[in-house]
C-alpha positions as CSV (number, residue, x, y, z in Angstrom):
1,X,-16.7,28.5,-36.4
2,X,-19.3,25.7,-36.1
3,X,-21.4,27.6,-33.6
4,X,-21.5,30.7,-35.8
5,X,-21.5,28.8,-39.1
6,X,-18.4,30.6,-40.3
7,X,-15.1,29.2,-41.4
8,X,-12.6,28.9,-38.5
9,X,-10.0,30.7,-40.7
10,X,-12.2,33.9,-40.6
11,X,-11.6,34.1,-36.8
12,X,-8.0,32.8,-37.0
13,X,-6.9,35.6,-39.4
14,X,-9.0,38.3,-37.7
15,X,-11.5,38.7,-40.5
16,X,-14.4,38.3,-38.1
17,X,-15.0,38.9,-34.4
18,X,-16.5,36.2,-32.3
19,X,-19.9,37.0,-30.9
20,X,-19.7,37.3,-27.1
21,X,-22.7,35.0,-26.8
22,X,-20.7,32.3,-28.5
23,X,-17.9,32.7,-25.9
24,X,-20.5,32.2,-23.2
25,X,-21.9,29.1,-24.9
26,X,-18.5,27.6,-25.4
27,X,-17.4,28.1,-21.8
28,X,-20.3,25.9,-20.6
29,X,-19.1,23.0,-22.8
30,X,-17.0,20.2,-21.1
31,X,-14.0,20.7,-23.4
32,X,-10.4,20.6,-22.4
33,X,-7.5,21.6,-24.6
34,X,-4.0,20.4,-23.9
35,X,-1.4,21.9,-26.1
36,X,2.0,20.3,-26.9
37,X,5.2,22.0,-25.6
38,X,8.0,23.1,-28.0
39,X,9.7,19.7,-27.5
40,X,6.6,17.7,-28.1
41,X,3.7,16.0,-26.2
42,X,4.6,12.6,-24.8
43,X,2.4,9.5,-25.3
44,X,2.6,8.8,-21.6
45,X,0.2,11.8,-21.1
46,X,-2.6,9.9,-22.9
47,X,-3.7,7.7,-19.9
48,X,-3.6,10.5,-17.3
49,X,-5.5,12.9,-19.5
50,X,-8.3,10.4,-20.2
51,X,-8.5,9.4,-16.5
52,X,-8.7,13.1,-15.5
53,X,-11.5,13.8,-17.9
54,X,-13.4,10.7,-16.8
55,X,-13.0,11.7,-13.1
56,X,-14.0,15.3,-13.6
57,X,-17.1,14.7,-15.8
58,X,-18.2,11.2,-14.7
59,X,-18.9,10.3,-18.3
60,X,-17.0,8.5,-21.0
61,X,-14.9,11.2,-22.6
62,X,-14.1,11.6,-26.3
63,X,-10.4,12.3,-26.7
64,X,-9.0,13.5,-30.0
65,X,-5.2,13.4,-30.5
66,X,-4.2,15.8,-33.3
67,X,-2.0,14.4,-34.7
68,X,-0.2,11.1,-34.2
69,X,3.1,12.0,-36.0
70,X,3.8,14.9,-33.6
71,X,3.6,12.7,-30.4
72,X,7.0,12.4,-28.7
73,X,8.5,9.8,-26.4
74,X,9.0,10.5,-22.6
75,X,12.2,12.4,-21.9
76,X,13.9,9.3,-20.6
77,X,13.3,7.3,-23.9
78,X,15.1,7.4,-27.2
79,X,12.8,6.0,-29.8
80,X,12.4,6.3,-33.6
81,X,9.1,7.4,-35.2
82,X,7.8,3.9,-35.7
83,X,8.4,3.0,-32.0
84,X,6.8,6.2,-30.8
85,X,3.7,5.8,-32.9
86,X,3.3,2.1,-31.9
87,X,3.6,2.9,-28.2
88,X,1.2,5.8,-28.5
89,X,-1.3,3.6,-30.2
90,X,-1.3,1.0,-27.5
91,X,-1.3,3.7,-24.8
92,X,-4.5,5.1,-26.4
93,X,-6.1,1.7,-26.6
94,X,-5.3,0.9,-22.9
95,X,-6.7,4.3,-21.9
96,X,-9.9,3.7,-23.8
97,X,-10.3,0.3,-22.3
98,X,-9.5,1.3,-18.7
99,X,-11.8,4.3,-18.7
100,X,-14.5,3.3,-21.1
101,X,-13.5,6.2,-23.3
102,X,-13.3,6.9,-27.0
103,X,-9.8,7.9,-28.2
104,X,-9.4,9.1,-31.7
105,X,-5.9,9.3,-33.2
106,X,-5.5,11.5,-36.3
107,X,-2.8,10.4,-38.6
108,X,-1.2,11.6,-41.8
109,X,-1.5,9.6,-45.0
110,X,1.6,8.1,-46.5
111,X,2.7,9.8,-49.7
112,X,3.0,6.4,-51.3
113,X,-0.8,6.0,-51.0
114,X,-1.9,9.5,-52.1
115,X,-3.5,8.0,-55.3
116,X,-5.8,5.8,-53.2
117,X,-7.2,8.9,-51.4
118,X,-9.2,9.9,-54.5
119,X,-12.1,7.5,-55.2
120,X,-12.7,6.5,-58.8
121,X,-15.7,4.7,-60.2
122,X,-19.1,4.7,-58.5
123,X,-21.7,1.9,-58.2
124,X,-25.3,2.5,-59.2
125,X,-26.2,3.0,-55.5
126,X,-23.7,5.9,-55.4
127,X,-21.0,4.3,-53.3
128,X,-17.4,4.0,-54.5
129,X,-16.4,0.8,-56.3
130,X,-13.2,0.5,-54.3
131,X,-13.6,-1.8,-51.3
132,X,-13.3,0.3,-48.2
133,X,-11.0,-2.3,-46.6
134,X,-8.3,-1.5,-49.2
135,X,-7.5,1.7,-47.4
136,X,-6.2,-0.1,-44.3
137,X,-2.5,0.6,-44.2
138,X,-2.5,4.0,-45.9
139,X,-1.4,5.9,-42.9
140,X,2.2,6.8,-42.1
141,X,3.8,4.1,-39.9
142,X,0.4,2.7,-39.6
143,X,1.1,-1.0,-38.8
144,X,0.8,-0.8,-35.0
145,X,-1.9,1.9,-35.1
146,X,-4.3,0.0,-37.3
147,X,-3.6,-3.4,-35.7
148,X,-4.4,-2.0,-32.2
149,X,-7.5,0.0,-33.3
150,X,-11.1,-1.2,-33.0
151,X,-11.9,0.9,-36.1
152,X,-10.1,2.7,-38.9
153,X,-11.7,5.6,-40.7
154,X,-10.1,7.1,-43.8
155,X,-11.2,10.5,-45.3
156,X,-11.0,10.6,-49.1
157,X,-12.0,13.0,-51.8
158,X,-14.2,12.3,-54.9
159,X,-12.4,12.8,-58.2
160,X,-15.5,13.3,-60.2
161,X,-17.8,15.4,-57.9
162,X,-16.4,18.9,-58.3
163,X,-17.7,21.7,-56.2
164,X,-21.4,22.5,-55.6
165,X,-23.4,25.5,-54.3
166,X,-25.1,23.6,-51.5
167,X,-25.1,26.6,-49.1
168,X,-25.7,30.3,-49.6
169,X,-22.2,31.5,-48.9
170,X,-20.0,28.5,-49.5
171,X,-19.3,26.0,-52.2
172,X,-19.0,22.4,-51.0
173,X,-17.1,19.3,-52.3
174,X,-18.2,15.7,-51.9
175,X,-15.9,13.6,-49.7
176,X,-16.2,10.0,-48.5
177,X,-15.4,8.4,-45.1
178,X,-14.2,4.9,-45.6
179,X,-14.9,2.6,-42.7
180,X,-11.9,0.5,-43.5
181,X,-11.8,-1.6,-40.4
182,X,-14.5,-2.2,-37.7
183,X,-14.2,-5.0,-35.2
184,X,-17.8,-4.7,-34.2
185,X,-19.5,-4.1,-37.5
186,X,-19.2,-3.9,-41.3
187,X,-16.8,-2.1,-43.5
188,X,-18.3,0.5,-45.9
189,X,-18.5,4.1,-47.1
190,X,-20.3,7.2,-45.7
191,X,-20.8,10.4,-47.8
192,X,-20.2,13.9,-46.5
193,X,-19.9,17.4,-47.9
194,X,-17.0,19.8,-47.0
195,X,-17.2,23.5,-47.6
196,X,-13.7,24.4,-46.4
197,X,-14.9,25.1,-42.8
198,X,-16.9,22.0,-41.7
199,X,-18.3,18.7,-42.8
200,X,-22.0,18.0,-43.1
201,X,-24.2,15.0,-43.8
202,X,-25.8,15.4,-47.2
203,X,-29.6,15.6,-47.5
204,X,-31.5,13.0,-49.5
205,X,-32.0,15.6,-52.3
206,X,-28.2,16.3,-52.4
207,X,-27.4,12.6,-52.6
208,X,-29.8,12.3,-55.6
């Protein structure tokens, strides 16, 4: 979808055929997909997967786990959701540290915090008035995850922006990425647009 600038759903539902040239281009990319089995994907797979990617490509891999609430315990363990997520978070941190990798854990937002996901007032510089750090703790069972993480990013919508015709074929919405925690830098906000298929950084003209 990104390569052909078409929403992924068009391919998923068979509305469009993928260009053969796109297949050839994607095959050359160092991407590995590991799908979960019917009984779940165990958090003890995180370390070996990161190690294998590092060994094969010789570079620091970027590993995206989608998503945290679906991760299971090893077959020999009997753990509740909070324990599983906590151990998965620390397993991801250790894998990143041991192999100099980037490990991104995608998490659901707790229903109790849905209202925080829509930004309200805006400063004169265009950034939300809500301090980005207030969004720490909005994920489901987030305590161990956010404590162990070097950075916490939260994707929010903009209540007042509406949808805009920024592209020829798609209308886009303004969204905000809150840098809610960052051990090596500052907290803050970063604007993006979303057209239902992919995110993009707005141009200077669009920001104005």
